[in-house]
C-alpha positions in Angstrom: 75.1 102.1 92.4 77.6 102.9 95.0 78.0 100.0 97.4 78.2 101.2 100.8 82.0 99.6 100.9 83.5 101.3 98.1 85.9 103.4 99.5 87.8 105.0 96.1 87.1 104.5 92.3 89.6 106.4 90.2 89.7 106.7 86.3 93.1 105.1 85.2 92.6 104.8 81.2 90.5 105.1 78.1 91.4 103.0 75.0 90.0 102.2 71.5 91.0 100.2 68.6 90.7 97.6 66.7 90.7 95.1 70.2 87.8 97.1 71.5 85.6 97.2 68.1 84.2 100.1 65.9 82.3 102.7 67.8 83.4 101.2 71.3 86.0 102.0 73.7 87.3 100.6 76.7 87.7 102.3 80.2 89.8 101.4 83.0 88.8 102.0 86.5 90.7 101.0 90.1 88.3 100.2 93.0 89.1 100.0 96.3 86.7 98.4 98.7 87.5 98.9 102.6 85.4 99.2 105.9 87.2 100.9 109.0 86.0 98.5 111.6 86.7 95.2 109.8 88.3 93.0 106.8 85.6 92.3 104.0 85.5 88.9 102.8 86.1 87.8 99.0 82.2 87.4 99.1 81.5 91.0 99.9 83.7 92.2 97.5 82.1 90.3 95.0 78.8 91.1 95.7 79.7 94.8 95.8 81.8 94.4 92.4 78.6 92.8 91.0 76.3 95.5 91.9 78.8 98.0 90.3 78.6 96.1 87.1 75.1 95.5 87.1 74.1 99.2 87.4 76.4 100.1 85.2 74.9 97.5 82.2 71.9 98.8 83.4 72.6 102.5 82.7 74.8 103.0 80.2 74.8 99.7 78.3 78.7 98.7 79.6 80.0 94.8 79.4 82.5 93.7 81.5 86.0 93.0 79.5 87.6 89.9 80.7 
């Protein structure tokens, strides 16, 4: 699921250790949302981020760490 306003996605880091649990890994990505013709609202970015998180959860069982 790639929202139309997702301009960049960059993998930054992978971490495995006690804090994330046995058999799991933590992946860090940087996402940049942008439109050429206007500034996005916070609500638009939040909706796009929710779409990405839902797709990752559905497709590969990923969970967002807080």
